[in-house]
Each structure stands twice: as structure tokens, then as C-alpha cells.
VEXNU-820744 format. One record per residue (C-alpha): residue number from 1; residue in three letters; x, y, z. Coordinates in nm, 2 decimals, padded with zeros to 4 digits. Example, Ala and Ser with C-alpha at 12.3 -4.5 7.8 and 13.67 -1.06 7.14 Angstrom:
2
<panu resi="1" resn="ALA" px="01.23" py="-00.45" pz="00.78"/>
<panu resi="2" resn="SER" px="01.37" py="-00.11" pz="00.71"/>
***
This chain:
235
<panu resi="1" resn="MET" px="02.68" py="04.29" pz="-00.57"/>
<panu resi="2" resn="ARG" px="02.90" py="03.98" pz="-00.58"/>
<panu resi="3" resn="ASN" px="02.79" py="03.89" pz="-00.22"/>
<panu resi="4" resn="ARG" px="02.43" py="03.94" pz="-00.32"/>
<panu resi="5" resn="LYS" px="02.47" py="03.69" pz="-00.61"/>
<panu resi="6" resn="LEU" px="02.64" py="03.45" pz="-00.38"/>
<panu resi="7" resn="LEU" px="02.35" py="03.46" pz="-00.13"/>
<panu resi="8" resn="LEU" px="02.10" py="03.42" pz="-00.41"/>
<panu resi="9" resn="ALA" px="02.28" py="03.11" pz="-00.54"/>
<panu resi="10" resn="LEU" px="02.30" py="02.96" pz="-00.19"/>
<panu resi="11" resn="ALA" px="01.93" py="03.02" pz="-00.14"/>
<panu resi="12" resn="LEU" px="01.84" py="02.85" pz="-00.47"/>
<panu resi="13" resn="ALA" px="02.07" py="02.56" pz="-00.39"/>
<panu resi="14" resn="LEU" px="01.88" py="02.51" pz="-00.06"/>
<panu resi="15" resn="PHE" px="01.54" py="02.56" pz="-00.21"/>
<panu resi="16" resn="VAL" px="01.56" py="02.35" pz="-00.52"/>
<panu resi="17" resn="PRO" px="01.62" py="02.01" pz="-00.36"/>
<panu resi="18" resn="PHE" px="01.34" py="02.08" pz="-00.11"/>
<panu resi="19" resn="SER" px="01.10" py="02.16" pz="-00.38"/>
<panu resi="20" resn="LEU" px="01.20" py="01.86" pz="-00.59"/>
<panu resi="21" resn="PHE" px="01.12" py="01.63" pz="-00.30"/>
<panu resi="22" resn="ALA" px="00.82" py="01.81" pz="-00.16"/>
<panu resi="23" resn="GLU" px="00.61" py="01.51" pz="-00.28"/>
<panu resi="24" resn="ASP" px="00.70" py="01.18" pz="-00.11"/>
<panu resi="25" resn="TRP" px="00.69" py="00.99" pz="-00.43"/>
<panu resi="26" resn="VAL" px="00.58" py="00.98" pz="-00.79"/>
<panu resi="27" resn="ILE" px="00.38" py="00.67" pz="-00.86"/>
<panu resi="28" resn="PRO" px="00.42" py="00.54" pz="-01.22"/>
<panu resi="29" resn="ARG" px="00.13" py="00.41" pz="-01.41"/>
<panu resi="30" resn="THR" px="00.19" py="00.08" pz="-01.60"/>
<panu resi="31" resn="THR" px="-00.02" py="-00.13" pz="-01.83"/>
<panu resi="32" resn="TYR" px="00.18" py="-00.45" pz="-01.81"/>
<panu resi="33" resn="TYR" px="-00.11" py="-00.67" pz="-01.72"/>
<panu resi="34" resn="ILE" px="-00.43" py="-00.47" pz="-01.79"/>
<panu resi="35" resn="THR" px="-00.51" py="-00.15" pz="-01.98"/>
<panu resi="36" resn="SER" px="-00.54" py="00.19" pz="-01.82"/>
<panu resi="37" resn="ASP" px="-00.92" py="00.18" pz="-01.88"/>
<panu resi="38" resn="GLN" px="-00.94" py="-00.16" pz="-01.69"/>
<panu resi="39" resn="GLN" px="-00.76" py="00.01" pz="-01.40"/>
<panu resi="40" resn="LYS" px="-01.02" py="00.28" pz="-01.36"/>
<panu resi="41" resn="PHE" px="-01.32" py="00.22" pz="-01.14"/>
<panu resi="42" resn="PRO" px="-01.54" py="00.53" pz="-01.18"/>
<panu resi="43" resn="ASP" px="-01.81" py="00.37" pz="-00.97"/>
<panu resi="44" resn="PHE" px="-01.58" py="00.31" pz="-00.67"/>
<panu resi="45" resn="PRO" px="-01.76" py="00.41" pz="-00.35"/>
<panu resi="46" resn="ALA" px="-01.66" py="00.74" pz="-00.19"/>
<panu resi="47" resn="PRO" px="-01.52" py="00.77" pz="00.16"/>
<panu resi="48" resn="PRO" px="-01.74" py="00.87" pz="00.44"/>
<panu resi="49" resn="ALA" px="-01.84" py="01.24" pz="00.42"/>
<panu resi="50" resn="ALA" px="-01.65" py="01.46" pz="00.65"/>
<panu resi="51" resn="GLY" px="-01.84" py="01.50" pz="00.98"/>
<panu resi="52" resn="SER" px="-02.07" py="01.20" pz="00.91"/>
<panu resi="53" resn="ARG" px="-02.13" py="00.93" pz="01.17"/>
<panu resi="54" resn="ALA" px="-01.90" py="00.69" pz="00.98"/>
<panu resi="55" resn="ASP" px="-01.63" py="00.96" pz="00.95"/>
<panu resi="56" resn="LEU" px="-01.64" py="01.04" pz="01.32"/>
<panu resi="57" resn="LEU" px="-01.62" py="00.67" pz="01.40"/>
<panu resi="58" resn="ASP" px="-01.31" py="00.65" pz="01.18"/>
<panu resi="59" resn="LEU" px="-01.15" py="00.93" pz="01.39"/>
<panu resi="60" resn="ALA" px="-01.26" py="00.77" pz="01.72"/>
<panu resi="61" resn="VAL" px="-01.09" py="00.44" pz="01.62"/>
<panu resi="62" resn="LEU" px="-00.77" py="00.62" pz="01.54"/>
<panu resi="63" resn="LYS" px="-00.77" py="00.81" pz="01.87"/>
<panu resi="64" resn="SER" px="-00.83" py="00.48" pz="02.05"/>
<panu resi="65" resn="TRP" px="-00.53" py="00.32" pz="01.88"/>
<panu resi="66" resn="GLN" px="-00.32" py="00.63" pz="01.96"/>
<panu resi="67" resn="ARG" px="-00.39" py="00.59" pz="02.33"/>
<panu resi="68" resn="LYS" px="-00.31" py="00.22" pz="02.35"/>
<panu resi="69" resn="ARG" px="-00.05" py="00.14" pz="02.07"/>
<panu resi="70" resn="THR" px="00.30" py="00.04" pz="02.18"/>
<panu resi="71" resn="PRO" px="00.64" py="00.13" pz="02.05"/>
<panu resi="72" resn="GLU" px="00.68" py="-00.23" pz="01.93"/>
<panu resi="73" resn="GLN" px="00.36" py="-00.20" pz="01.73"/>
<panu resi="74" resn="CYS" px="00.48" py="00.12" pz="01.57"/>
<panu resi="75" resn="ALA" px="00.82" py="-00.03" pz="01.49"/>
<panu resi="76" resn="LYS" px="00.65" py="-00.33" pz="01.33"/>
<panu resi="77" resn="ALA" px="00.42" py="-00.11" pz="01.12"/>
<panu resi="78" resn="ASN" px="00.72" py="00.10" pz="01.01"/>
<panu resi="79" resn="ALA" px="00.91" py="-00.21" pz="00.90"/>
<panu resi="80" resn="ALA" px="00.66" py="-00.25" pz="00.62"/>
<panu resi="81" resn="ALA" px="00.68" py="00.11" pz="00.51"/>
<panu resi="82" resn="HIS" px="00.77" py="00.02" pz="00.15"/>
<panu resi="83" resn="ALA" px="00.49" py="-00.23" pz="00.11"/>
<panu resi="84" resn="GLY" px="00.70" py="-00.49" pz="-00.06"/>
<panu resi="85" resn="TYR" px="00.62" py="-00.86" pz="-00.09"/>
<panu resi="86" resn="GLU" px="00.90" py="-00.97" pz="00.14"/>
<panu resi="87" resn="GLU" px="00.81" py="-00.71" pz="00.40"/>
<panu resi="88" resn="PHE" px="00.46" py="-00.85" pz="00.42"/>
<panu resi="89" resn="PHE" px="00.51" py="-01.22" pz="00.36"/>
<panu resi="90" resn="GLY" px="00.88" py="-01.29" pz="00.38"/>
<panu resi="91" resn="ASP" px="00.86" py="-01.51" pz="00.69"/>
<panu resi="92" resn="ILE" px="00.56" py="-01.71" pz="00.57"/>
<panu resi="93" resn="SER" px="00.64" py="-01.71" pz="00.20"/>
<panu resi="94" resn="PRO" px="00.57" py="-02.04" pz="00.01"/>
<panu resi="95" resn="PHE" px="00.88" py="-01.98" pz="-00.20"/>
<panu resi="96" resn="PRO" px="01.24" py="-02.08" pz="-00.14"/>
<panu resi="97" resn="GLU" px="01.47" py="-01.85" pz="00.06"/>
<panu resi="98" resn="PRO" px="01.61" py="-01.62" pz="-00.07"/>
<panu resi="99" resn="LEU" px="01.31" py="-01.53" pz="-00.29"/>
<panu resi="100" resn="PRO" px="01.40" py="-01.63" pz="-00.65"/>
<panu resi="101" resn="GLU" px="01.46" py="-01.33" pz="-00.87"/>
<panu resi="102" resn="ALA" px="01.20" py="-01.44" pz="-01.12"/>
<panu resi="103" resn="ALA" px="00.94" py="-01.43" pz="-00.84"/>
<panu resi="104" resn="ALA" px="01.06" py="-01.09" pz="-00.71"/>
<panu resi="105" resn="VAL" px="01.03" py="-00.94" pz="-01.05"/>
<panu resi="106" resn="ILE" px="00.67" py="-01.05" pz="-01.08"/>
<panu resi="107" resn="PHE" px="00.57" py="-00.92" pz="-00.74"/>
<panu resi="108" resn="ARG" px="00.74" py="-00.59" pz="-00.82"/>
<panu resi="109" resn="ARG" px="00.54" py="-00.57" pz="-01.15"/>
<panu resi="110" resn="VAL" px="00.22" py="-00.64" pz="-00.97"/>
<panu resi="111" resn="LYS" px="00.29" py="-00.38" pz="-00.70"/>
<panu resi="112" resn="THR" px="00.37" py="-00.11" pz="-00.95"/>
<panu resi="113" resn="GLU" px="00.05" py="-00.16" pz="-01.15"/>
<panu resi="114" resn="THR" px="-00.16" py="-00.20" pz="-00.84"/>
<panu resi="115" resn="ASP" px="-00.01" py="00.12" pz="-00.68"/>
<panu resi="116" resn="GLY" px="-00.10" py="00.31" pz="-01.00"/>
<panu resi="117" resn="ALA" px="-00.46" py="00.20" pz="-00.99"/>
<panu resi="118" resn="ALA" px="-00.49" py="00.29" pz="-00.62"/>
<panu resi="119" resn="ALA" px="-00.33" py="00.63" pz="-00.69"/>
<panu resi="120" resn="ASP" px="-00.60" py="00.71" pz="-00.95"/>
<panu resi="121" resn="ILE" px="-00.87" py="00.65" pz="-00.69"/>
<panu resi="122" resn="LYS" px="-00.69" py="00.86" pz="-00.43"/>
<panu resi="123" resn="GLU" px="-00.68" py="01.14" pz="-00.69"/>
<panu resi="124" resn="MET" px="-01.05" py="01.10" pz="-00.75"/>
<panu resi="125" resn="PHE" px="-01.15" py="01.15" pz="-00.39"/>
<panu resi="126" resn="LYS" px="-00.85" py="01.35" pz="-00.25"/>
<panu resi="127" resn="ARG" px="-00.92" py="01.25" pz="00.11"/>
<panu resi="128" resn="PRO" px="-00.65" py="01.40" pz="00.34"/>
<panu resi="129" resn="ARG" px="-00.45" py="01.19" pz="00.59"/>
<panu resi="130" resn="PRO" px="-00.63" py="01.17" pz="00.92"/>
<panu resi="131" resn="PHE" px="-00.37" py="01.38" pz="01.11"/>
<panu resi="132" resn="LEU" px="-00.43" py="01.66" pz="00.87"/>
<panu resi="133" resn="ARG" px="-00.80" py="01.66" pz="00.96"/>
<panu resi="134" resn="ASP" px="-00.77" py="01.63" pz="01.34"/>
<panu resi="135" resn="ALA" px="-00.49" py="01.81" pz="01.53"/>
<panu resi="136" resn="SER" px="-00.51" py="01.57" pz="01.82"/>
<panu resi="137" resn="LEU" px="-00.39" py="01.29" pz="01.60"/>
<panu resi="138" resn="GLU" px="-00.01" py="01.23" pz="01.59"/>
<panu resi="139" resn="PRO" px="00.10" py="00.94" pz="01.37"/>
<panu resi="140" resn="CYS" px="00.39" py="00.73" pz="01.50"/>
<panu resi="141" resn="LEU" px="00.48" py="00.65" pz="01.13"/>
<panu resi="142" resn="GLY" px="00.55" py="01.01" pz="01.06"/>
<panu resi="143" resn="ARG" px="00.35" py="01.28" pz="00.89"/>
<panu resi="144" resn="LEU" px="00.35" py="01.12" pz="00.55"/>
<panu resi="145" resn="GLY" px="00.25" py="01.30" pz="00.23"/>
<panu resi="146" resn="GLY" px="00.01" py="01.16" pz="-00.02"/>
<panu resi="147" resn="LEU" px="-00.36" py="01.10" pz="00.00"/>
<panu resi="148" resn="SER" px="-00.55" py="00.86" pz="00.23"/>
<panu resi="149" resn="TYR" px="-00.83" py="00.68" pz="00.05"/>
<panu resi="150" resn="PRO" px="-00.79" py="00.40" pz="-00.04"/>
<panu resi="151" resn="SER" px="-00.49" py="00.27" pz="00.15"/>
<panu resi="152" resn="GLY" px="-00.22" py="00.15" pz="-00.09"/>
<panu resi="153" resn="HIS" px="-00.08" py="-00.08" pz="00.18"/>
<panu resi="154" resn="ALA" px="-00.42" py="-00.25" pz="00.23"/>
<panu resi="155" resn="THR" px="-00.46" py="-00.28" pz="-00.15"/>
<panu resi="156" resn="ILE" px="-00.13" py="-00.44" pz="-00.23"/>
<panu resi="157" resn="SER" px="-00.11" py="-00.67" pz="00.08"/>
<panu resi="158" resn="ARG" px="-00.46" py="-00.80" pz="-00.01"/>
<panu resi="159" resn="LEU" px="-00.36" py="-00.84" pz="-00.37"/>
<panu resi="160" resn="PHE" px="-00.05" py="-01.04" pz="-00.28"/>
<panu resi="161" resn="ALA" px="-00.26" py="-01.25" pz="-00.04"/>
<panu resi="162" resn="LEU" px="-00.51" py="-01.33" pz="-00.32"/>
<panu resi="163" resn="MET" px="-00.22" py="-01.44" pz="-00.54"/>
<panu resi="164" resn="LEU" px="-00.08" py="-01.66" pz="-00.27"/>
<panu resi="165" resn="ALA" px="-00.41" py="-01.81" pz="-00.18"/>
<panu resi="166" resn="ASP" px="-00.45" py="-01.92" pz="-00.55"/>
<panu resi="167" resn="LEU" px="-00.10" py="-02.06" pz="-00.54"/>
<panu resi="168" resn="ALA" px="-00.11" py="-02.24" pz="-00.20"/>
<panu resi="169" resn="PRO" px="-00.48" py="-02.26" pz="-00.11"/>
<panu resi="170" resn="SER" px="-00.43" py="-02.47" pz="00.20"/>
<panu resi="171" resn="ARG" px="-00.26" py="-02.16" pz="00.36"/>
<panu resi="172" resn="LYS" px="-00.53" py="-01.92" pz="00.25"/>
<panu resi="173" resn="LYS" px="-00.63" py="-01.81" pz="00.60"/>
<panu resi="174" resn="GLU" px="-00.27" py="-01.75" pz="00.70"/>
<panu resi="175" resn="PHE" px="-00.21" py="-01.52" pz="00.40"/>
<panu resi="176" resn="PHE" px="-00.53" py="-01.32" pz="00.45"/>
<panu resi="177" resn="ALA" px="-00.46" py="-01.28" pz="00.82"/>
<panu resi="178" resn="ARG" px="-00.12" py="-01.14" pz="00.74"/>
<panu resi="179" resn="ALA" px="-00.26" py="-00.90" pz="00.49"/>
<panu resi="180" resn="ASP" px="-00.53" py="-00.79" pz="00.73"/>
<panu resi="181" resn="GLN" px="-00.26" py="-00.72" pz="01.00"/>
<panu resi="182" resn="ALA" px="-00.05" py="-00.53" pz="00.75"/>
<panu resi="183" resn="ALA" px="-00.35" py="-00.31" pz="00.67"/>
<panu resi="184" resn="LEU" px="-00.44" py="-00.26" pz="01.03"/>
<panu resi="185" resn="ASP" px="-00.08" py="-00.15" pz="01.11"/>
<panu resi="186" resn="ARG" px="-00.15" py="00.16" pz="00.90"/>
<panu resi="187" resn="VAL" px="-00.44" py="00.25" pz="01.13"/>
<panu resi="188" resn="ILE" px="-00.23" py="00.17" pz="01.44"/>
<panu resi="189" resn="GLY" px="00.04" py="00.40" pz="01.30"/>
<panu resi="190" resn="GLY" px="-00.21" py="00.68" pz="01.25"/>
<panu resi="191" resn="VAL" px="-00.17" py="00.73" pz="00.88"/>
<panu resi="192" resn="HIS" px="-00.50" py="00.58" pz="00.75"/>
<panu resi="193" resn="HIS" px="-00.86" py="00.58" pz="00.85"/>
<panu resi="194" resn="PRO" px="-01.02" py="00.24" pz="00.90"/>
<panu resi="195" resn="SER" px="-01.25" py="00.31" pz="00.60"/>
<panu resi="196" resn="ASP" px="-00.93" py="00.36" pz="00.39"/>
<panu resi="197" resn="ILE" px="-00.83" py="00.01" pz="00.48"/>
<panu resi="198" resn="GLU" px="-01.17" py="-00.14" pz="00.38"/>
<panu resi="199" resn="ALA" px="-01.16" py="00.05" pz="00.05"/>
<panu resi="200" resn="GLY" px="-00.81" py="-00.09" pz="-00.02"/>
<panu resi="201" resn="LYS" px="-00.93" py="-00.44" pz="00.03"/>
<panu resi="202" resn="LYS" px="-01.23" py="-00.38" pz="-00.20"/>
<panu resi="203" resn="LEU" px="-01.00" py="-00.24" pz="-00.47"/>
<panu resi="204" resn="ALA" px="-00.77" py="-00.54" pz="-00.44"/>
<panu resi="205" resn="ASP" px="-01.07" py="-00.78" pz="-00.49"/>
<panu resi="206" resn="ARG" px="-01.19" py="-00.59" pz="-00.79"/>
<panu resi="207" resn="LEU" px="-00.84" py="-00.55" pz="-00.95"/>
<panu resi="208" resn="TYR" px="-00.77" py="-00.92" pz="-00.90"/>
<panu resi="209" resn="LYS" px="-01.07" py="-01.02" pz="-01.09"/>
<panu resi="210" resn="VAL" px="-00.94" py="-00.82" pz="-01.38"/>
<panu resi="211" resn="TYR" px="-00.58" py="-00.94" pz="-01.35"/>
<panu resi="212" resn="ARG" px="-00.70" py="-01.30" pz="-01.36"/>
<panu resi="213" resn="LYS" px="-00.84" py="-01.25" pz="-01.71"/>
<panu resi="214" resn="SER" px="-00.50" py="-01.12" pz="-01.84"/>
<panu resi="215" resn="PRO" px="-00.30" py="-01.38" pz="-02.04"/>
<panu resi="216" resn="VAL" px="00.02" py="-01.21" pz="-01.92"/>
<panu resi="217" resn="PHE" px="-00.08" py="-01.23" pz="-01.55"/>
<panu resi="218" resn="LYS" px="-00.18" py="-01.60" pz="-01.60"/>
<panu resi="219" resn="ALA" px="00.16" py="-01.67" pz="-01.74"/>
<panu resi="220" resn="ASP" px="00.33" py="-01.50" pz="-01.45"/>
<panu resi="221" resn="MET" px="00.11" py="-01.70" pz="-01.20"/>
<panu resi="222" resn="GLU" px="00.23" py="-02.02" pz="-01.37"/>
<panu resi="223" resn="THR" px="00.59" py="-01.90" pz="-01.33"/>
<panu resi="224" resn="LEU" px="00.53" py="-01.85" pz="-00.96"/>
<panu resi="225" resn="ARG" px="00.36" py="-02.18" pz="-00.93"/>
<panu resi="226" resn="ALA" px="00.67" py="-02.36" pz="-01.07"/>
<panu resi="227" resn="LEU" px="00.88" py="-02.18" pz="-00.81"/>
<panu resi="228" resn="LEU" px="00.68" py="-02.29" pz="-00.50"/>
<panu resi="229" resn="VAL" px="00.85" py="-02.50" pz="-00.24"/>
<panu resi="230" resn="LYS" px="00.73" py="-02.85" pz="-00.27"/>
<panu resi="231" resn="GLU" px="00.47" py="-02.94" pz="00.00"/>
<panu resi="232" resn="GLY" px="00.66" py="-03.08" pz="00.31"/>
<panu resi="233" resn="ALA" px="01.00" py="-02.95" pz="00.20"/>
<panu resi="234" resn="ALA" px="01.19" py="-02.74" pz="00.44"/>
<panu resi="235" resn="ARG" px="01.23" py="-02.37" pz="00.36"/>
***
């Protein structure tokens, strides 16, 4: 009897941690800048229907990247796994090094709120990751949990690029090119369909229009503006 209880306790000890972490993450919803209603987009376009021409093209692009991607490309994509500001823009940031804490706090706030808005749309459509839909796909970024549409990485990298473009407009093309590459890395890595990426960019554009009307967001943008490296100054 005692041995049986011991075995049961051991089984529970092994099972509980696994069950607690079965989900990759829990995404908080915040309303620091805009209300929960402002974060909802019930008219957001749906992903391509399974088996449609657009959907099959999505899968064909993923298979093409799977054949030609390099270990270096996979490593680069994996380096931005946490989708933080410095992971995306650290080497081309218009702020001093190291990133001032006041700026880091703002970018973390923006990311948290943006992630929540993207998660709501993911829940609305519940599109599975591509490797769960096609057994021939093997992601080099790992078999991540979570839903696929829209891409959170594409959303937040684009949102950051929009902010930077407003703060340093002469470098707009550079920031958007970096955001586009960060988004494409998720396709190269096999964890998102191309249409997930495009949806993420659309969501960022729509969210940014709402953020820009927020007095709190405007104040944070002015804080960031004051922290910029002066033009011509060495970083």
C-alpha cells in the first residue's frame, strides 16, 4: 500500500509540471494605451480557406523555403524568438547603447498590448501552425505551440518599425526592411504561413492608427523622441 502511494505521488509530480507548461505561454491583455474594445477588430479578414488556391500557395512557399533554407538562416530566425525590440532592431536602433531603460519600458508596454490584440484575432480564427496541417513540413524553429494567424512576430516588428519611422523618418525604409525580414524569418523557420505574415502587418497598421490617438501613447512617443541619438552623433 505504501509503495502504491509512493508511485502515485511520483506520477503526479511528473505529470503536474508537464500539464502546467503544456501551453507555451499565457499572453496578458492590457489596456495601457487603448481600451479592450479598441483592440478588437471583428471585421479582420479571415485566413485563406483550407484547401483553397491561396492556402495551397501558402504551403508551397513553406515547402520551397524548407528545401533551400540554411542553418544560418534558421539560427538567425531563432535569435529573435522572443520578439523583443532589441532582438529586431538592436543593431540599427536610433537610441543610445545600451538602450535607455525608459525606452525599454515603453517598448515592452507596446509589445504586451500588441501581443494581446494579436492573440484575440488568433483565437477568432484558430488557424493551426502549418506543420500541424501538412506532415511533410518540419520547422527548424521547433514545433511551437499557439495559433498561426496572424503572426505575432510580424505584427510587433511592423508596429515597432512604424514607431521608429515616426521618430526617425529619414531611416523609414531601413526600419521597414528589417521588420519585413523579421516577419519572413518566421516563414523560413516553418512556423507561419505567408498569409499569417501579411495579416500581422495589416493588424500592426490598424493598431498603430488607434495607438496614435491615445494621449498616453503620444506622451510615450515624446519620451522616446527625447532619447534619440542626435543626428550625426556616434552610437
